[in-house]
KOLMARLUM-933556 format. One line per 4 residues: their letters; for each residue x, y, z of C-alpha. Coordinates in steps of 0.25 Angstrom, whole numbers, plus 5000, padded with zeros to 4 digits. Layout:
N
A> X,Y,Z | ...
! end
This chain:
619
MSVA> 5443,5359,5282 | 5443,5348,5272 | 5434,5335,5274 | 5447,5327,5275
SEKG> 5453,5335,5285 | 5440,5335,5293 | 5440,5320,5293 | 5454,5319,5297
RVWR> 5451,5328,5309 | 5440,5319,5313 | 5448,5306,5311 | 5459,5312,5320
LAAG> 5449,5316,5331 | 5443,5302,5330 | 5457,5295,5331 | 5460,5304,5343
YAWQ> 5447,5301,5350 | 5449,5286,5348 | 5463,5287,5354 | 5458,5295,5366
RLLR> 5447,5285,5368 | 5458,5274,5368 | 5467,5281,5378 | 5455,5284,5387
WLHG> 5452,5270,5387 | 5466,5266,5390 | 5468,5277,5401 | 5455,5277,5408
GPFF> 5448,5264,5404 | 5448,5250,5410 | 5463,5251,5412 | 5461,5263,5421
RLRP> 5450,5257,5428 | 5458,5244,5431 | 5470,5252,5437 | 5471,5252,5452
QPGT> 5465,5264,5460 | 5475,5275,5462 | 5480,5278,5476 | 5473,5288,5484
PARL> 5478,5302,5485 | 5481,5307,5500 | 5470,5318,5500 | 5463,5329,5492
LIAP> 5471,5342,5493 | 5461,5352,5488 | 5447,5353,5481 | 5446,5362,5469
QDLR> 5434,5371,5469 | 5422,5367,5461 | 5417,5380,5454 | 5404,5375,5448
TADQ> 5391,5378,5454 | 5384,5368,5463 | 5369,5366,5466 | 5367,5361,5480
TNAA> 5352,5358,5476 | 5357,5346,5468 | 5363,5339,5481 | 5349,5335,5485
DIYG> 5346,5329,5472 | 5359,5321,5472 | 5357,5316,5486 | 5343,5312,5481
GRFL> 5349,5304,5470 | 5344,5314,5459 | 5356,5318,5449 | 5353,5328,5439
FSGY> 5365,5330,5429 | 5365,5335,5415 | 5350,5336,5415 | 5347,5322,5419
LVET> 5341,5318,5432 | 5344,5304,5438 | 5338,5299,5451 | 5346,5288,5457
HGAS> 5336,5282,5466 | 5346,5279,5477 | 5356,5273,5468 | 5370,5279,5465
PFEL> 5370,5288,5453 | 5383,5281,5448 | 5376,5268,5447 | 5366,5273,5437
EGEH> 5367,5269,5422 | 5362,5274,5409 | 5361,5289,5414 | 5364,5300,5404
PDWQ> 5379,5301,5402 | 5379,5316,5405 | 5372,5313,5418 | 5382,5303,5422
RQLH> 5394,5312,5418 | 5388,5323,5428 | 5386,5312,5439 | 5400,5306,5437
GFAW> 5406,5320,5437 | 5402,5324,5451 | 5400,5338,5448 | 5388,5337,5456
LRDL> 5396,5336,5469 | 5396,5351,5469 | 5381,5351,5472 | 5382,5341,5483
RAAD> 5394,5350,5489 | 5385,5362,5488 | 5375,5356,5497 | 5385,5355,5508
SRIS> 5379,5345,5516 | 5383,5332,5523 | 5373,5324,5514 | 5378,5330,5501
RQNA> 5393,5326,5506 | 5388,5312,5509 | 5381,5311,5495 | 5393,5316,5488
RALV> 5402,5305,5494 | 5392,5295,5492 | 5391,5298,5477 | 5406,5299,5475
DDWL> 5407,5285,5482 | 5396,5280,5473 | 5404,5285,5461 | 5417,5278,5466
KHSG> 5409,5265,5468 | 5402,5265,5454 | 5411,5273,5445 | 5424,5275,5452
RWHQ> 5431,5265,5443 | 5424,5268,5430 | 5412,5274,5424 | 5409,5276,5409
IGWE> 5405,5290,5411 | 5410,5293,5425 | 5425,5291,5420 | 5424,5300,5407
APVV> 5435,5310,5408 | 5427,5323,5410 | 5418,5316,5420 | 5430,5312,5428
TRRV> 5436,5326,5427 | 5423,5332,5433 | 5423,5321,5444 | 5437,5324,5448
MSWL> 5435,5339,5448 | 5422,5337,5456 | 5428,5327,5466 | 5440,5336,5469
AHSP> 5431,5349,5470 | 5421,5342,5480 | 5431,5333,5487 | 5430,5340,5501
FILE> 5414,5339,5500 | 5415,5324,5496 | 5425,5320,5506 | 5420,5327,5518
DGDH> 5416,5318,5529 | 5420,5306,5520 | 5427,5294,5525 | 5442,5290,5522
DFYN> 5438,5279,5512 | 5429,5288,5504 | 5440,5298,5503 | 5450,5288,5498
RFLR> 5440,5283,5488 | 5437,5297,5483 | 5452,5301,5481 | 5455,5288,5475
SLLR> 5445,5289,5464 | 5448,5304,5462 | 5463,5300,5460 | 5458,5289,5450
QVRY> 5450,5299,5442 | 5461,5309,5441 | 5470,5298,5436 | 5460,5295,5426
LRRT> 5459,5309,5421 | 5474,5310,5420 | 5475,5297,5412 | 5464,5301,5402
INET> 5465,5316,5401 | 5471,5315,5387 | 5460,5307,5382 | 5449,5317,5387
HDGV> 5442,5326,5377 | 5450,5338,5374 | 5446,5352,5379 | 5439,5355,5392
ERLQ> 5437,5340,5396 | 5452,5338,5395 | 5455,5351,5402 | 5446,5348,5414
AALA> 5452,5334,5415 | 5466,5341,5417 | 5460,5351,5427 | 5454,5339,5435
IAAA> 5468,5332,5435 | 5475,5345,5440 | 5464,5347,5450 | 5466,5333,5456
CVSM> 5482,5335,5456 | 5480,5348,5465 | 5469,5342,5473 | 5474,5328,5477
SGQG> 5486,5324,5484 | 5496,5315,5477 | 5494,5320,5463 | 5506,5329,5463
RFAR> 5513,5320,5453 | 5502,5323,5443 | 5501,5338,5446 | 5512,5343,5436
QSIR> 5506,5334,5425 | 5492,5338,5428 | 5495,5353,5428 | 5503,5352,5415
RLDQ> 5491,5345,5408 | 5481,5356,5413 | 5491,5367,5408 | 5491,5360,5394
ELLR> 5476,5359,5393 | 5474,5373,5398 | 5484,5379,5388 | 5478,5371,5377
QILT> 5463,5373,5379 | 5463,5387,5385 | 5465,5397,5373 | 5473,5410,5374
DGGH> 5460,5418,5375 | 5454,5409,5386 | 5445,5401,5378 | 5445,5385,5377
ISRN> 5449,5378,5365 | 5434,5372,5364 | 5429,5387,5362 | 5418,5383,5372
PRAI> 5415,5394,5383 | 5411,5383,5392 | 5424,5377,5392 | 5430,5389,5399
VEIL> 5420,5388,5410 | 5422,5373,5412 | 5437,5374,5412 | 5438,5386,5422
ADLL> 5428,5379,5431 | 5439,5368,5433 | 5451,5376,5431 | 5449,5387,5442
PVRQ> 5447,5377,5453 | 5460,5369,5449 | 5467,5382,5449 | 5462,5386,5463
AFVA> 5467,5372,5467 | 5481,5375,5462 | 5481,5388,5470 | 5476,5382,5483
QGLE> 5487,5371,5482 | 5498,5381,5480 | 5501,5376,5466 | 5506,5384,5454
LPAA> 5495,5387,5444 | 5498,5382,5430 | 5500,5394,5420 | 5490,5388,5411
MLQS> 5479,5388,5422 | 5481,5402,5425 | 5481,5407,5411 | 5469,5398,5407
VDRM> 5460,5404,5418 | 5464,5418,5415 | 5461,5416,5400 | 5448,5409,5402
MPMM> 5441,5418,5412 | 5440,5430,5402 | 5436,5420,5391 | 5424,5415,5400
RFFR> 5420,5430,5401 | 5421,5431,5385 | 5410,5421,5383 | 5400,5427,5394
HGDG> 5388,5435,5390 | 5382,5446,5398 | 5373,5436,5406 | 5385,5427,5409
ALAH> 5382,5416,5399 | 5393,5411,5390 | 5392,5411,5375 | 5387,5398,5369
FNGM> 5399,5394,5360 | 5405,5380,5357 | 5398,5372,5368 | 5394,5383,5378
GSTP> 5381,5380,5385 | 5374,5387,5397 | 5383,5395,5405 | 5386,5391,5419
NDLI> 5385,5405,5425 | 5388,5400,5439 | 5401,5393,5435 | 5406,5405,5427
ATIM> 5403,5415,5438 | 5412,5406,5447 | 5423,5405,5437 | 5423,5420,5435
AYDD> 5425,5422,5449 | 5439,5417,5447 | 5442,5427,5437 | 5451,5438,5443
ARGA> 5453,5446,5431 | 5438,5448,5427 | 5443,5454,5414 | 5434,5457,5402
PPMN> 5432,5446,5392 | 5440,5445,5380 | 5433,5450,5367 | 5441,5442,5357
VPHT> 5445,5427,5360 | 5452,5423,5346 | 5458,5410,5352 | 5444,5405,5357
GYQR> 5437,5411,5345 | 5427,5421,5351 | 5423,5436,5350 | 5416,5444,5360
LCGG> 5410,5457,5356 | 5405,5467,5367 | 5397,5480,5366 | 5389,5486,5377
SSVV> 5382,5475,5384 | 5382,5466,5372 | 5391,5454,5370 | 5394,5446,5357
IMDT> 5402,5433,5358 | 5406,5427,5345 | 5412,5414,5341 | 5424,5416,5331
GKPP> 5432,5404,5333 | 5435,5390,5326 | 5430,5377,5331 | 5439,5371,5342
PLGI> 5448,5360,5339 | 5442,5347,5334 | 5444,5339,5347 | 5438,5349,5356
SEDA> 5426,5354,5347 | 5416,5344,5352 | 5408,5355,5358 | 5411,5366,5349
HAGC> 5400,5373,5341 | 5399,5378,5326 | 5396,5392,5331 | 5407,5400,5324
LSFE> 5404,5415,5323 | 5392,5413,5332 | 5389,5424,5343 | 5382,5427,5355
FSSG> 5376,5440,5359 | 5372,5446,5372 | 5368,5460,5377 | 5370,5462,5392
LKRI> 5364,5450,5400 | 5356,5445,5388 | 5361,5435,5378 | 5355,5438,5364
IVNC> 5362,5429,5354 | 5367,5415,5358 | 5371,5402,5352 | 5363,5390,5356
GVSS> 5373,5385,5365 | 5374,5370,5369 | 5363,5361,5376 | 5365,5356,5390
RSNE> 5359,5343,5385 | 5367,5331,5381 | 5361,5330,5367 | 5368,5328,5354
MWRK> 5357,5335,5346 | 5358,5348,5354 | 5373,5347,5354 | 5373,5347,5339
VSRS> 5363,5358,5338 | 5371,5367,5348 | 5384,5365,5340 | 5378,5369,5326
TAAH> 5381,5383,5320 | 5366,5385,5320 | 5365,5385,5335 | 5374,5397,5335
STAT> 5372,5412,5332 | 5380,5412,5319 | 5377,5408,5304 | 5376,5395,5298
IEDT> 5377,5391,5283 | 5367,5381,5277 | 5363,5377,5292 | 5376,5371,5294
SSCR> 5386,5372,5305 | 5399,5379,5303 | 5406,5367,5310 | 5405,5352,5307
FLSE> 5405,5343,5319 | 5410,5328,5320 | 5396,5324,5325 | 5392,5324,5310
RPFG> 5402,5314,5307 | 5404,5299,5310 | 5413,5302,5322 | 5404,5312,5328
RWLG> 5398,5303,5339 | 5411,5297,5343 | 5420,5310,5343 | 5409,5320,5347
APIV> 5406,5331,5338 | 5419,5340,5337 | 5419,5351,5326 | 5427,5345,5314
AGPR> 5425,5357,5304 | 5422,5371,5306 | 5427,5385,5305 | 5442,5386,5303
HVPV> 5444,5401,5301 | 5437,5411,5309 | 5443,5424,5307 | 5439,5435,5317
ERED> 5440,5450,5316 | 5436,5459,5328 | 5435,5474,5329 | 5433,5482,5342
DAAG> 5430,5497,5341 | 5421,5507,5348 | 5409,5504,5339 | 5409,5489,5344
VRVT> 5415,5476,5341 | 5415,5469,5327 | 5419,5454,5325 | 5420,5448,5311
ASHD> 5423,5433,5310 | 5421,5422,5300 | 5422,5407,5299 | 5423,5397,5288
GYQQ> 5415,5385,5294 | 5406,5385,5282 | 5417,5387,5271 | 5420,5373,5268
QFGI> 5405,5368,5267 | 5399,5381,5261 | 5410,5390,5257 | 5405,5401,5266
VHTR> 5412,5409,5277 | 5404,5415,5288 | 5408,5429,5293 | 5401,5436,5305
DMRL> 5404,5451,5307 | 5398,5456,5321 | 5399,5470,5327 | 5394,5473,5341
SGDG> 5392,5488,5344 | 5399,5495,5355 | 5387,5497,5363 | 5382,5483,5361
TVLD> 5369,5487,5354 | 5371,5482,5340 | 5377,5469,5335 | 5379,5468,5320
GIDS> 5383,5456,5312 | 5386,5451,5298 | 5386,5437,5294 | 5393,5434,5280
FPVS> 5394,5422,5272 | 5405,5424,5261 | 5407,5412,5252 | 5421,5408,5253
AKVA> 5422,5396,5244 | 5415,5388,5234 | 5409,5374,5240 | 5400,5363,5235
EPGD> 5389,5368,5244 | 5389,5383,5246 | 5381,5388,5258 | 5370,5398,5256
QFAI> 5360,5398,5267 | 5365,5405,5280 | 5358,5407,5293 | 5363,5416,5304
RFHL> 5358,5413,5318 | 5356,5421,5331 | 5352,5413,5342 | 5344,5421,5353
HPAI> 5345,5418,5368 | 5332,5413,5373 | 5330,5426,5382 | 5329,5434,5369
KPSL> 5315,5436,5363 | 5316,5439,5348 | 5305,5444,5338 | 5305,5447,5324
LRGG> 5305,5462,5319 | 5302,5469,5306 | 5295,5458,5299 | 5306,5448,5303
TAVL> 5318,5455,5299 | 5323,5458,5313 | 5322,5452,5327 | 5320,5459,5340
LVCR> 5327,5452,5352 | 5322,5456,5366 | 5329,5452,5378 | 5323,5448,5391
DGEA> 5326,5462,5398 | 5321,5470,5386 | 5333,5472,5378 | 5331,5471,5363
WEFD> 5339,5468,5351 | 5335,5469,5336 | 5341,5459,5326 | 5341,5463,5312
APGT> 5347,5456,5299 | 5344,5465,5287 | 5342,5457,5274 | 5343,5443,5280
ELAL> 5332,5433,5283 | 5329,5433,5298 | 5322,5422,5306 | 5319,5420,5321
EESI> 5320,5405,5323 | 5320,5395,5335 | 5333,5392,5342 | 5337,5385,5355
YLSD> 5346,5390,5366 | 5353,5377,5371 | 5362,5383,5382 | 5352,5389,5392
VYGH> 5353,5384,5406 | 5338,5380,5406 | 5340,5371,5394 | 5337,5373,5379
RKTK> 5329,5386,5376 | 5321,5390,5364 | 5326,5403,5358 | 5326,5410,5344
QIVL> 5337,5413,5334 | 5338,5423,5323 | 5342,5417,5310 | 5346,5425,5297
YGRI> 5345,5417,5285 | 5351,5420,5271 | 5358,5414,5259 | 5372,5417,5255
RDSQ> 5369,5419,5241 | 5360,5430,5244 | 5369,5437,5255 | 5382,5433,5261
SSAW> 5380,5441,5274 | 5370,5445,5284 | 5370,5456,5293 | 5363,5457,5307
QFRR> 5362,5465,5319 | 5357,5465,5334 | 5353,5479,5339 | 5349,5482,5353
TATA> 5335,5489,5352 | 5331,5490,5367 | 5339,5489,5380 | 5336,5480,5392
KLSR> 5324,5486,5400 | 5327,5476,5412 | 5342,5479,5412 | 5347,5483,5426
RGSS> 5361,5486,5422 | 5368,5497,5415 | 5375,5496,5401 | 5388,5498,5408
EFDE> 5386,5485,5416 | 5383,5478,5403 | 5395,5484,5396 | 5404,5478,5408
LART> 5397,5465,5407 | 5400,5464,5392 | 5415,5468,5395 | 5418,5459,5407
GELQ> 5408,5447,5405 | 5403,5449,5419 | 5390,5455,5424 | 5391,5464,5437
LADP> 5381,5461,5448 | 5369,5470,5449 | 5368,5479,5461 | 5360,5472,5472
DEDV> 5353,5485,5476 | 5349,5488,5462 | 5334,5490,5461 | 5327,5480,5451
SPEV> 5312,5481,5450 | 5303,5469,5452 | 5297,5470,5438 | 5311,5468,5432
DQEI> 5315,5456,5441 | 5301,5450,5438 | 5303,5451,5423 | 5317,5445,5423
DQGL> 5312,5433,5431 | 5301,5431,5421 | 5311,5431,5410 | 5320,5421,5416
NQDA> 5309,5412,5420 | 5303,5413,5406 | 5317,5409,5400 | 5319,5398,5409
QETA> 5306,5391,5404 | 5309,5393,5390 | 5317,5380,5389 | 5316,5371,5376
PDVD> 5320,5357,5378 | 5313,5352,5366 | 5316,5363,5356 | 5320,5359,5342
PKV> 5335,5358,5341 | 5336,5364,5328 | 5342,5378,5330
! end
């Protein structure tokens, strides 16, 4: 892509963003606030289910005025939390989103109900007309879904005046979403807004005149955003989870009201369920690609309970741009797609041809993932090519981000240039699975195409790979230095072998793998795993260094050298896990020695303590 073409895309994006801001101000700014309050709907008809897991222990903290959101603890000391100013924006978004109502509801006590009504009333008093953060479109969406889902809990034992204030405000927020949905950020945010509007039309009386329009808009967004193979246009595995968590309750509400389900809603659920299995490793975690952080295992388990087909995950998803290789108990998930469209690439990563590798319940090779902290430095690190298990040329990312340009702070950091051609070939036979793919993300700058050829043996004991860097064009600054990175999961203990020419990888259960790359300089360096549930964790990475002038390819291999000594499951069960993406429950009568349980507990405790909040951000 030429520089002039790149600049044109950026200017068009900036113009579109400015126009959206103007429309949002016209539709939801002072003119919206000055409009009279809408009439009160007669009643609530149904409450969609909240699929996300609640923690009733938080109810006592909230009652005591301690609000822990997004890693920030705020104590109100008797004041309303909605009166506080200057708190972190992420904390305020969580507060105004009211997702914490599920924790109060889980406590299921009279005090928690009274507390919930008091906090809702405080919001109506202090922020019901307007709040800079509380009326951001995604915050309003989350609040509408939370109020609808937990309305029976909030309204129980409440008086008639509170009931009317609650419904009047809910109607006003839905009207705000209806007026501003076209100005919301494209992607998941806009689709969730469409789901919230549809949920309100089904759940509230007097909304029938908007039902047809809302369902049509939801259909359009589902057809546009959910690809043929079930992936999301953002290519982020987390997007599938977030959409299903809202889409399934809305679908159930349609059924409960006896309404005909839109065709796009049925098709989207049927497509996304297998796709969620596609991204799952043996331990249930989703692969870290394009913005995926730590896996909400409880939510995924709840969502998968709605999957009636329970079919095997697909192996090839060309529309979303990924490949899955299975052999024995081993699974490889590889990114073989182009960056998403400019307007929805704000969270996408420069990880083309990166892969993750797991054996049974153990993840071995990972990408660094994304940080749960709201920190621009960590966000930039996580999106770089060096934070992925793939190759870099001259320590440069294969994509260019808008954050490096003058508009970056205003427009976010979408990908403005990256791989445009990612041809993929796949071969499945009795000997194993082979995938060959290449990308031209380095062609314009360095005149180089990166090609990766990987084969996983049929029994899953050997993973072979070749990274090639053929020079495809002459440029002013040809690239020469390459680095091929393999980021290790924190549970893997590596050590150099044979004078530093190979690496032994030992899993916590005793399974061992050997990594070898003949003829290439090998190093074992520090890395960081950003997506652990405990926070940032120190880990290691294997790095292969070389010069293209000396050799245009580098071959490497992972080979299993020892099986798990603590394994309590047979190979047939792991084969089923790799095939279906689900782990069958262990026999409750199975005899497990106390020594095995003690060793596992010690390993888990040791991993939990190995957090690294102050580690060097250089990957």
